mmCIF file of the C-alpha atoms, coordinates in Angstrom:
data_MODEL
# 
_entry.id   MODEL 
# 
loop_
_atom_site.group_PDB 
_atom_site.id 
_atom_site.type_symbol 
_atom_site.label_atom_id 
_atom_site.label_alt_id 
_atom_site.label_comp_id 
_atom_site.label_asym_id 
_atom_site.label_entity_id 
_atom_site.label_seq_id 
_atom_site.pdbx_PDB_ins_code 
_atom_site.Cartn_x 
_atom_site.Cartn_y 
_atom_site.Cartn_z 
_atom_site.occupancy 
_atom_site.B_iso_or_equiv 
_atom_site.pdbx_formal_charge 
_atom_site.auth_seq_id 
_atom_site.auth_comp_id 
_atom_site.auth_asym_id 
_atom_site.auth_atom_id 
_atom_site.pdbx_PDB_model_num 
ATOM 1  C CA . MET A 1 1  ? 78.890  6.013  -112.129 1.00 0.00 ? 1  MET A CA 1 
ATOM 2  C CA . ALA A 1 2  ? 79.913  9.619  -111.489 1.00 0.00 ? 2  ALA A CA 1 
ATOM 3  C CA . LYS A 1 3  ? 81.675  11.473 -114.281 1.00 0.00 ? 3  LYS A CA 1 
ATOM 4  C CA . GLU A 1 4  ? 85.447  11.288 -113.997 1.00 0.00 ? 4  GLU A CA 1 
ATOM 5  C CA . PRO A 1 5  ? 87.396  14.550 -113.609 1.00 0.00 ? 5  PRO A CA 1 
ATOM 6  C CA . ARG A 1 6  ? 88.915  15.618 -116.948 1.00 0.00 ? 6  ARG A CA 1 
ATOM 7  C CA . ASN A 1 7  ? 92.510  14.937 -115.865 1.00 0.00 ? 7  ASN A CA 1 
ATOM 8  C CA . SER A 1 8  ? 91.872  11.693 -114.008 1.00 0.00 ? 8  SER A CA 1 
ATOM 9  C CA . PRO A 1 9  ? 93.843  8.706  -115.300 1.00 0.00 ? 9  PRO A CA 1 
ATOM 10 C CA . ARG A 1 10 ? 90.647  7.084  -116.608 1.00 0.00 ? 10 ARG A CA 1 
ATOM 11 C CA . SER A 1 11 ? 89.606  10.230 -118.494 1.00 0.00 ? 11 SER A CA 1 
ATOM 12 C CA . VAL A 1 12 ? 93.066  10.654 -120.002 1.00 0.00 ? 12 VAL A CA 1 
ATOM 13 C CA . LEU A 1 13 ? 93.083  6.966  -120.978 1.00 0.00 ? 13 LEU A CA 1 
ATOM 14 C CA . ALA A 1 14 ? 89.608  7.313  -122.515 1.00 0.00 ? 14 ALA A CA 1 
ATOM 15 C CA . ARG A 1 15 ? 90.562  10.329 -124.621 1.00 0.00 ? 15 ARG A CA 1 
ATOM 16 C CA . ASN A 1 16 ? 93.826  8.822  -125.797 1.00 0.00 ? 16 ASN A CA 1 
ATOM 17 C CA . VAL A 1 17 ? 92.416  5.420  -126.740 1.00 0.00 ? 17 VAL A CA 1 
ATOM 18 C CA . ARG A 1 18 ? 89.577  7.042  -128.703 1.00 0.00 ? 18 ARG A CA 1 
ATOM 19 C CA . ARG A 1 19 ? 91.922  9.558  -130.384 1.00 0.00 ? 19 ARG A CA 1 
ATOM 20 C CA . LEU A 1 20 ? 94.462  6.902  -131.339 1.00 0.00 ? 20 LEU A CA 1 
ATOM 21 C CA . ARG A 1 21 ? 91.760  4.523  -132.569 1.00 0.00 ? 21 ARG A CA 1 
ATOM 22 C CA . LEU A 1 22 ? 90.211  7.192  -134.774 1.00 0.00 ? 22 LEU A CA 1 
ATOM 23 C CA . GLU A 1 23 ? 93.615  8.354  -136.080 1.00 0.00 ? 23 GLU A CA 1 
ATOM 24 C CA . ARG A 1 24 ? 94.224  4.802  -137.252 1.00 0.00 ? 24 ARG A CA 1 
ATOM 25 C CA . GLY A 1 25 ? 90.769  4.476  -138.787 1.00 0.00 ? 25 GLY A CA 1 
ATOM 26 C CA . TYR A 1 26 ? 89.731  1.573  -136.556 1.00 0.00 ? 26 TYR A CA 1 
ATOM 27 C CA . SER A 1 27 ? 86.207  0.879  -135.415 1.00 0.00 ? 27 SER A CA 1 
ATOM 28 C CA . GLN A 1 28 ? 85.871  -0.310 -131.830 1.00 0.00 ? 28 GLN A CA 1 
ATOM 29 C CA . GLU A 1 29 ? 85.301  -3.814 -133.182 1.00 0.00 ? 29 GLU A CA 1 
ATOM 30 C CA . GLU A 1 30 ? 88.471  -3.680 -135.283 1.00 0.00 ? 30 GLU A CA 1 
ATOM 31 C CA . LEU A 1 31 ? 90.573  -2.437 -132.374 1.00 0.00 ? 31 LEU A CA 1 
ATOM 32 C CA . ALA A 1 32 ? 89.135  -5.115 -130.111 1.00 0.00 ? 32 ALA A CA 1 
ATOM 33 C CA . ALA A 1 33 ? 89.958  -7.820 -132.656 1.00 0.00 ? 33 ALA A CA 1 
ATOM 34 C CA . GLU A 1 34 ? 93.497  -6.481 -133.096 1.00 0.00 ? 34 GLU A CA 1 
ATOM 35 C CA . ALA A 1 35 ? 93.968  -6.336 -129.301 1.00 0.00 ? 35 ALA A CA 1 
ATOM 36 C CA . LYS A 1 36 ? 92.344  -9.742 -128.789 1.00 0.00 ? 36 LYS A CA 1 
ATOM 37 C CA . THR A 1 37 ? 89.760  -8.340 -126.418 1.00 0.00 ? 37 THR A CA 1 
ATOM 38 C CA . ARG A 1 38 ? 86.045  -7.556 -126.458 1.00 0.00 ? 38 ARG A CA 1 
ATOM 39 C CA . GLN A 1 39 ? 84.468  -4.542 -128.147 1.00 0.00 ? 39 GLN A CA 1 
ATOM 40 C CA . ALA A 1 40 ? 82.607  -3.914 -124.874 1.00 0.00 ? 40 ALA A CA 1 
ATOM 41 C CA . LEU A 1 41 ? 85.932  -3.309 -123.112 1.00 0.00 ? 41 LEU A CA 1 
ATOM 42 C CA . VAL A 1 42 ? 87.049  -0.820 -125.769 1.00 0.00 ? 42 VAL A CA 1 
ATOM 43 C CA . SER A 1 43 ? 83.721  0.970  -125.413 1.00 0.00 ? 43 SER A CA 1 
ATOM 44 C CA . LYS A 1 44 ? 83.931  1.088  -121.616 1.00 0.00 ? 44 LYS A CA 1 
ATOM 45 C CA . VAL A 1 45 ? 87.528  2.325  -121.723 1.00 0.00 ? 45 VAL A CA 1 
ATOM 46 C CA . GLU A 1 46 ? 86.530  5.119  -124.120 1.00 0.00 ? 46 GLU A CA 1 
ATOM 47 C CA . VAL A 1 47 ? 83.787  6.366  -121.760 1.00 0.00 ? 47 VAL A CA 1 
ATOM 48 C CA . SER A 1 48 ? 85.896  6.098  -118.577 1.00 0.00 ? 48 SER A CA 1 
ATOM 49 C CA . ASP A 1 49 ? 83.762  3.246  -117.298 1.00 0.00 ? 49 ASP A CA 1 
ATOM 50 C CA . ALA A 1 50 ? 86.361  0.478  -117.169 1.00 0.00 ? 50 ALA A CA 1 
ATOM 51 C CA . ASN A 1 51 ? 89.128  -0.552 -114.845 1.00 0.00 ? 51 ASN A CA 1 
ATOM 52 C CA . PRO A 1 52 ? 91.151  -2.576 -117.369 1.00 0.00 ? 52 PRO A CA 1 
ATOM 53 C CA . THR A 1 53 ? 93.914  -4.930 -116.377 1.00 0.00 ? 53 THR A CA 1 
ATOM 54 C CA . LEU A 1 54 ? 97.523  -4.129 -117.172 1.00 0.00 ? 54 LEU A CA 1 
ATOM 55 C CA . ASP A 1 55 ? 97.486  -6.970 -119.704 1.00 0.00 ? 55 ASP A CA 1 
ATOM 56 C CA . SER A 1 56 ? 94.434  -5.463 -121.452 1.00 0.00 ? 56 SER A CA 1 
ATOM 57 C CA . LEU A 1 57 ? 96.087  -2.047 -121.554 1.00 0.00 ? 57 LEU A CA 1 
ATOM 58 C CA . ALA A 1 58 ? 99.276  -3.542 -122.966 1.00 0.00 ? 58 ALA A CA 1 
ATOM 59 C CA . ARG A 1 59 ? 97.300  -5.318 -125.712 1.00 0.00 ? 59 ARG A CA 1 
ATOM 60 C CA . LEU A 1 60 ? 95.451  -2.097 -126.577 1.00 0.00 ? 60 LEU A CA 1 
ATOM 61 C CA . ALA A 1 61 ? 98.713  -0.143 -126.713 1.00 0.00 ? 61 ALA A CA 1 
ATOM 62 C CA . ARG A 1 62 ? 100.331 -2.785 -128.918 1.00 0.00 ? 62 ARG A CA 1 
ATOM 63 C CA . ALA A 1 63 ? 97.309  -2.841 -131.253 1.00 0.00 ? 63 ALA A CA 1 
ATOM 64 C CA . LEU A 1 64 ? 97.460  0.957  -131.497 1.00 0.00 ? 64 LEU A CA 1 
ATOM 65 C CA . GLY A 1 65 ? 101.220 0.885  -132.135 1.00 0.00 ? 65 GLY A CA 1 
ATOM 66 C CA . VAL A 1 66 ? 102.196 2.964  -129.101 1.00 0.00 ? 66 VAL A CA 1 
ATOM 67 C CA . ASP A 1 67 ? 104.011 2.514  -125.820 1.00 0.00 ? 67 ASP A CA 1 
ATOM 68 C CA . LEU A 1 68 ? 101.769 1.856  -122.845 1.00 0.00 ? 68 LEU A CA 1 
ATOM 69 C CA . ALA A 1 69 ? 102.794 5.199  -121.325 1.00 0.00 ? 69 ALA A CA 1 
ATOM 70 C CA . GLU A 1 70 ? 101.312 7.087  -124.283 1.00 0.00 ? 70 GLU A CA 1 
ATOM 71 C CA . LEU A 1 71 ? 97.851  5.894  -123.284 1.00 0.00 ? 71 LEU A CA 1 
ATOM 72 C CA . PHE A 1 72 ? 98.245  7.955  -120.088 1.00 0.00 ? 72 PHE A CA 1 
ATOM 73 C CA . ASP A 1 73 ? 99.930  11.015 -121.597 1.00 0.00 ? 73 ASP A CA 1 
ATOM 74 C CA . ALA A 1 74 ? 97.789  13.895 -120.311 1.00 0.00 ? 74 ALA A CA 1 
ATOM 75 C CA . SER A 1 75 ? 99.568  16.412 -122.578 1.00 0.00 ? 75 SER A CA 1 
ATOM 76 C CA . ARG A 1 76 ? 97.888  14.894 -125.660 1.00 0.00 ? 76 ARG A CA 1 
ATOM 77 C CA . LYS A 1 77 ? 94.580  16.435 -126.672 1.00 0.00 ? 77 LYS A CA 1 
# 
């Protein structure tokens, strides 16, 4: 798959999920368990290689303790 542009929704999502996960001290496995999803999905999201469902995104956001919109906040570094 071609590399996503830095400000594409997938790239922003990837950066934010990884940043939030690390800020909370979660491994990918721990976040996946908390979000009731697979570690492979967390990994693919973090490298911009997933097209997750809205339900999956909502579970990730809930597990990270943020609103869904924060996952797509391009102003966060």
